[in-house]
NUKOL-886138 format. One line per 4 residues: their letters; for each residue x, y, z of C-alpha. Coordinates in nm, 4 decimals, decimal comma. Layout:
residues N
A> X:Y:Z ~ ...
end
This chain:
residues 148
MAQD> 0,0130:0,0063:0,0231 ~ 0,3180:0,2086:0,0407 ~ 0,3995:0,1913:-0,3029 ~ 0,0089:0,2782:-0,3886
QHNV> 0,0440:0,5799:-0,2042 ~ 0,3793:0,6877:-0,3701 ~ 0,2717:0,6316:-0,6824 ~ -0,0978:0,8254:-0,6244
VALD> 0,1071:1,1104:-0,5011 ~ 0,3346:1,0979:-0,7915 ~ 0,0947:1,1147:-1,0461 ~ -0,0938:1,4036:-0,9021
GRIT> 0,1749:1,5711:-0,8929 ~ 0,2682:1,5445:-1,2445 ~ -0,0950:1,6219:-1,3274 ~ -0,1184:1,9176:-1,0913
SISK> 0,2210:2,0304:-1,0382 ~ 0,1233:2,0505:-0,6711 ~ 0,2768:1,8310:-0,4118 ~ 0,0228:1,7206:-0,1579
PDYW> 0,1548:1,4142:0,0305 ~ -0,0421:1,4823:0,3136 ~ -0,3676:1,4979:0,1675 ~ -0,3272:1,1482:-0,0367
ASMF> -0,2181:1,0037:0,3061 ~ -0,5161:1,1344:0,4473 ~ -0,7603:1,0089:0,1679 ~ -0,5738:0,6445:0,1803
DQFV> -0,6755:0,6308:0,5815 ~ -1,0747:0,7573:0,4451 ~ -1,1006:0,5110:0,1758 ~ -0,8940:0,2222:0,1895
GRDG> -1,0958:-0,1094:0,3268 ~ -1,3897:0,0692:0,4317 ~ -1,7471:-0,0168:0,3300 ~ -1,9399:0,2314:0,0647
KHFL> -1,6004:0,3952:-0,0155 ~ -1,3610:0,2757:-0,2877 ~ -1,0088:0,3626:-0,4152 ~ -0,9196:0,1760:-0,7138
IAEP> -0,5503:0,1422:-0,8716 ~ -0,4560:0,0492:-1,2232 ~ -0,1602:-0,1210:-1,2832 ~ -0,0637:-0,2421:-1,6868
DGTP> 0,0130:-0,5892:-1,6958 ~ 0,3785:-0,6838:-1,6702 ~ 0,4785:-0,2814:-1,5377 ~ 0,6466:-0,2684:-1,2629
VDAP> 0,4540:-0,0745:-0,9926 ~ 0,6025:0,2329:-1,0029 ~ 0,5639:0,5580:-1,2214 ~ 0,5250:0,5753:-1,5032
GFAG> 0,4096:0,1858:-1,4942 ~ 0,1497:0,3020:-1,2595 ~ -0,1763:0,3712:-1,5167 ~ -0,4107:0,5357:-1,2576
FIIG> -0,6591:0,5405:-0,9963 ~ -1,0148:0,6398:-0,9237 ~ -1,1685:0,7173:-0,5780 ~ -1,5642:0,7479:-0,4834
EVRA> -1,8161:0,6534:-0,1857 ~ -2,1837:0,6412:-0,1093 ~ -2,3004:0,9050:0,0089 ~ -2,6611:0,9525:0,1575
WEFG> -2,9116:1,2375:0,2395 ~ -2,7700:1,5154:0,1107 ~ -3,0128:1,8199:0,0191 ~ -3,2922:1,5037:-0,0040
SQPC> -3,0854:1,3133:-0,2395 ~ -3,1282:0,9217:-0,1835 ~ -2,8226:0,7423:-0,1475 ~ -2,6093:0,7853:-0,4702
GWIL> -2,2345:0,6988:-0,5429 ~ -1,9574:0,9492:-0,5881 ~ -1,6629:0,9594:-0,8177 ~ -1,4537:1,2438:-0,6061
TILV> -1,1160:1,2172:-0,8442 ~ -1,0048:0,9874:-1,1655 ~ -0,6594:1,0794:-1,2961 ~ -0,4796:0,8671:-1,5378
APEF> -0,1065:0,9071:-1,6407 ~ -0,0682:1,0849:-1,9667 ~ 0,1533:0,7700:-2,1229 ~ -0,1515:0,5576:-2,0475
QGQR> -0,4624:0,7797:-2,1779 ~ -0,6547:0,6942:-2,4502 ~ -0,5826:0,3212:-2,3399 ~ -0,9309:0,2730:-2,1837
VGEM> -0,7819:0,2707:-1,8321 ~ -1,0010:0,5549:-1,6867 ~ -1,3072:0,3784:-1,8575 ~ -1,2138:0,0532:-1,7069
LFQT> -1,1728:0,2647:-1,3766 ~ -1,4945:0,4045:-1,4011 ~ -1,6603:0,0472:-1,4868 ~ -1,5075:-0,0832:-1,2313
ISTR> -1,6232:0,1703:-0,9391 ~ -1,9350:0,1853:-1,1310 ~ -2,0097:-0,1793:-1,0247 ~ -1,8850:-0,1852:-0,6961
LEND> -2,1206:0,0892:-0,6581 ~ -2,3940:-0,0497:-0,7907 ~ -2,3445:-0,3499:-0,5419 ~ -2,3238:-0,1270:-0,2484
GVET> -2,7198:-0,0391:-0,3667 ~ -2,7192:0,2305:-0,5342 ~ -2,8857:0,3512:-0,8414 ~ -2,7199:0,6856:-0,9607
IRTM> -2,3150:0,7841:-1,0062 ~ -2,2539:1,1628:-0,9520 ~ -1,9490:1,3838:-0,9974 ~ -1,8678:1,7194:-1,0182
VARE> -1,6314:1,9140:-1,3372 ~ -1,5583:2,2377:-1,3869 ~ -1,7057:2,4138:-1,6791 ~ -1,3747:2,4578:-1,8572
DNLN> -1,2632:2,1432:-1,8074 ~ -1,3231:1,9959:-2,1484 ~ -1,1024:1,6439:-2,1118 ~ -1,2979:1,5414:-1,7878
MSFF> -1,6050:1,6514:-1,9251 ~ -1,6042:1,4676:-2,2468 ~ -1,4716:1,1462:-2,0830 ~ -1,8188:1,1184:-1,8112
RAQG> -2,0212:1,1756:-2,1289 ~ -1,8731:0,9537:-2,3076 ~ -1,9430:0,7071:-1,9933 ~ -2,3168:0,8183:-2,0306
MMAG> -2,3307:1,0797:-1,7429 ~ -2,5138:1,3689:-1,8177 ~ -2,6370:1,6818:-1,6252 ~ -2,8359:1,5677:-1,3136
PFIE> -3,1065:1,7457:-1,0964 ~ -2,8571:1,9555:-0,8303 ~ -2,6536:2,2969:-0,9322 ~ -2,3117:2,3501:-0,7562
LEKP> -2,4003:2,7006:-0,5486 ~ -2,0671:2,8656:-0,4172 ~ -1,9443:3,1684:-0,2000 ~ -1,5797:3,3135:-0,1449
VDFG> -1,5447:3,3302:0,2693 ~ -1,4235:3,6399:0,3835 ~ -1,2017:3,5540:0,6602 ~ -1,1865:3,8682:0,9091
KGEE> -1,4153:4,0774:0,7346 ~ -1,6740:4,2655:0,9963 ~ -1,4959:4,1528:1,2830 ~ -1,3386:4,5583:1,4601
end
């Protein structure tokens, strides 16, 4: 598992240009081996388990009753190493986690994608996902404003 965590940190750093080892350690603690939570790793057959042989990962979980929503599956993140993109690794990860979430009893799977993230928007739409019944809202937090 330590090698998987190392590979996740390395791949995320390659994609985002930000190293977040503490964040990923927390995600492993929260998701690995927990009911209703899934952290799946894709490794190409016959390749040593070390970046860049590490193909990618996906994280998802079951969430229930947020804003009246029935229990549903959520895809929190998916990352595929650039050298493995276009080789159906993402599709395989998505199908595998979808099956696991379905086995957990959900009938719907959701995710969030930034409006300008055409790569992930296209990927999720190709997997059959479409706009859902909820709209995400946000507000910046003004720390310290209004205090005298």
